[in-house]
N, C-alpha and C positions, 0 to 999 in steps of 0.2 A: 252371365258366367261367375262363378265362384271358385277360386282357389283356396283349398284349405288343408292341413295336415290329413294323411289318411289315416282311417280307423280300423281296428281289426273286422268290424263288419261290412266293410268294404270289399272284403275279399272276392265273395261270389261275382261283383260287378268287375273287379279288376280282372279277375281271371277270364270272363266273358270278354271284355274289351281286348285282351290279349290275344284271345284266340281269334279275334277278327282282324287284328292288325298284323300279328306275327304268328299264323298257324302253325308254325313249325318249333315254336317254343312250347315247353311243358312244364308246367308247375300247377300243383292242384290248389284247391281252395284251401283246405287246412294247412297247406305248409305256407301259402301266402298268408293266411291269417296268423299263424304263428309268427312269420317274419316282421308282420306289422306291430305285434303286440310284445313282441321278445325280439327286438333288433339284434344284429350281430354283436357281439362283445367287442369294445375297443374300437368301433370304426365309425363312430358319431352318425350312425346312419339314421336317415329318415327319408319319408316319401310323401309326396303330394298329390291330390287329385284334382281334377277340375270338373265340376258340375255345371249342368244346363237343366235348368227346370227339375232339380232334384236327381238328375241322371248323370252318373259319372261316365265323362267322355273322354277324359285324359289322364296319364298316370306320369309320375317320374319319381326315380329315388335319387339321392345324393349320399356320398359316404367320403370318408378318408379312407384310402386303400391301404389297408393294415398289412398286406402280404408283401410288402416290397420294403427293400431298405431305402429306396427313394424317398427324398425328404419333401413334405409339404404336396403330396400328389393326392388329388381327389377324383371321384368318378361320379359322372352324371350317367344314370344308368335307364335305358330302356324309355327315353321320353316317347310317348306314342299317343296319338289322338284318333278319335273315330273318324273314319272317312268323311262322315257327314258334317263334321264340324272343323274341317280344316279351312284354312285361310281365313281365320276370323280371330286371331290373336291368341287362339288357346295355347298353341305350342309356345309361343314367345313367353306367355305368363307364366306357363310351367317352368321354363328355362330359367326365368328370372328369379322365381321363388327358389329354385336349386342353387343358382349362382349366389343369391343374396344370403342363402343358410350356409354355404361353404367358405365364404369370403372371410368372414370373422373367425373361423377356425384356423386362420394361417394357411389355407390351401393356395397355392400360387399356380400349380399346373393341374389341367383337367382333362381327363379323358372322357369321351363320351361315343356312343355308337350311333350311326345314321345310315338309313337305307339308301340306296342309290339317288332316288328320286328326291330325297330330303337333303342332298349334299348343298344346293344352292342356299337352303335354310341356315345349315351349318356354317358354311363361309359367311353368310351375311352378319352371324353373331360372332365371328372370330375364331371359328374352329376350322381346321385344316385337315383334311383326309391323310392318312397314313398308312393303314394297312387294310387290307380286303378279308372278310371273313365269309367262308362259305358255308351255307347250309345244307344238309344233305338229308334224304328220307330214304329208307329201307322197309318195302312190304314184307311182313314177316310170313306170309302164307304162299309158298312154304317156307318153313324154318330153315336156317342153317343147322347143318347136320352136327352133331356134338362132337368135337374133335378128339382126337387120340392124341395125349401128350406124349413127349419122346421120353426115353428112360430117365428117370431121376427128377422129372417134373412132375407135380402133383396140380391138378386144376379142380378147384372146389368153391362152392359158394362161401361168400365172406361172413355169413351167419356164423356165430360161434369163433370166431377168428378174433384174438386180440387185437385190438383197433389200433393199438401202438405200432403193430408190424406194418399195417396198411398205412398209417401216417409216415412212417419213416421212408416207403417206398414212393409215395406220392409227393413227398419233398424233394427226395432225390431225382424223381422223371420229371418234375416240373422245373427244376433248376435252368434248364435251358431250352425251355418252351419258347417259341417265337410270340413275340409281342411288344408292345410300346412300353409297358412297364414290367420290369423283371419281377417273377414270383420266387423270392429268396429270403423271405422273413416270415413264414406262415407258421403262427404259433400252433400248438396242438389243441389249446383253446379254441381257438378260430376254426381250426380244421374239424374239431368235434361237431361245433353249430353247423358248419357249411355242409357237412358230409354225413358224418356216423349219426348224428342225432336229427337229421333232415327227416322231416317226417315222409317225405316221398322215396326215400332211398329204399329200394328192393333188395333187401339183404340175401333173399333166397336165389336171386338171378344175377346181382352182382358178382364176379368171379376173380379169384385170385390165383396166381401160378407161384407155387412155392418150390424153392428147392433147398434141402436140407433145414427146413423149419423157417426160410427166410423168404419173404414175399419180393418175388422179382419183377412181376408183372401184374396187372390188374385192369378190370374194366368194371366201371361203376355204373348202375341203372337207377334213373328216378323214373318213377312212374306216376301217372295219373290215368285210371282207368285202363282203357285198353292202348293207350299211348306211352311210349317211353322215350326218355332223353339219355343218351349215351353221355353220362355227365363228364367223365374223364377216364381215358385210357392210355395207358403209359407203362414203360418198362425202365428200370433203373439201369443208368448207362453200362454198366459192366456186363450186362446180360443182352444189349441190344445186337440185332442181327441175327436172331436165332428163331424169329418167327413168334416169339412169346406173347407179345402184346397183340398179334391177330389171333392166336389160339385163345387167350381169355376173352377178347370180345367176342368170338364165333360162339364159345360156350355160354357168355352172358344173354347173347341174343337167342341161342336155341332155348336157354332156360326161361326167358321171359316169355317166349312165343308158347312154351309148354303152360305157362301160368296165364295165359289168356292175352298177351300183348298182341296186337296186330299190325302195328306200326311203329317203326324207330326213327328217331331223329338225332342228329348231331351236329356239331360245327367245328370248323378247323381255319386256322390262319392260312391264308393261300401259299405261305412260305413253308408250311408244315408239310413236306413233300411226302415223308414216310407214312404218316396217318392217312393223306389223302390216298396213298397207293393202296393201304389196307382196306380203307373205305371202298374204294373202287373194286378191289379184289372180292369184297364182300357182297357187292351188288347196290351200293348205295348210288342215289342220284341226286344231283344238285336241285334244290328247290327256292333256292334264294340267297341273298348276300347282304351284307352290311360292312360299312366302313368304321373303323377306329378312326377317331378324330380328335385332334389336340389343339388345346387353347391354353394361354397364360392369362392369369387374372391379374388385374393391376389394381 
């Protein structure tokens, strides 16, 4: 076994590994390649792979969480090992590499995700489960109908939209999103990297709801072939309770299906009752779960 820093050419193997371990997660080869080659700005991001006989069998990324006002918080993301290589120390070696990377950065609190069957491993390494995240899928055959917006509301693809308008709506809608780490310090540069310039963002399917030229709700689609990820759906607080987030998501799903997407995936914190209700109404079904786990670095 060999643990090393991930390289851009690892992207195809990393995507194939992710599809094996987390079939409900969607990120294509080219967006993965870019993430490794050009990491997110200001987040001290890195990734490691585990090799056995020259084959990538494990992956983990580590970062300073730069979208929160909380100090010295880091993330160890998507640590996963191929099923054929588990219980051989690969996961522990990857976790050690990620932790050793974060500690000199001054990170003192770390958030990581674990599948339910990996919770004993997480606890053994000092991580305590905090919040459950549900993953859901929707078959887009047949596709949801294109909804008719109420008077004064315009539903349209985000292609051609001033990205700053979408950024403002994103920041406002995410401020009270359930989670262990508040999303209250997202810079425009970070948002551009993660959302607008993401190679997987489908701007012809992603949909915004506008009122008087202001984005009040939206649903973002990231795509890889005939699979899509509902990256984020939200509405600004002043316009909640009007069904606009559901309208935007239904329109995005309709457009994605018309463009060849066959299955849609998404995730929600189990405490996010409004979005869980929207997804249930749209026909999503649960396909998996993970736990957000927290640890203190000493």
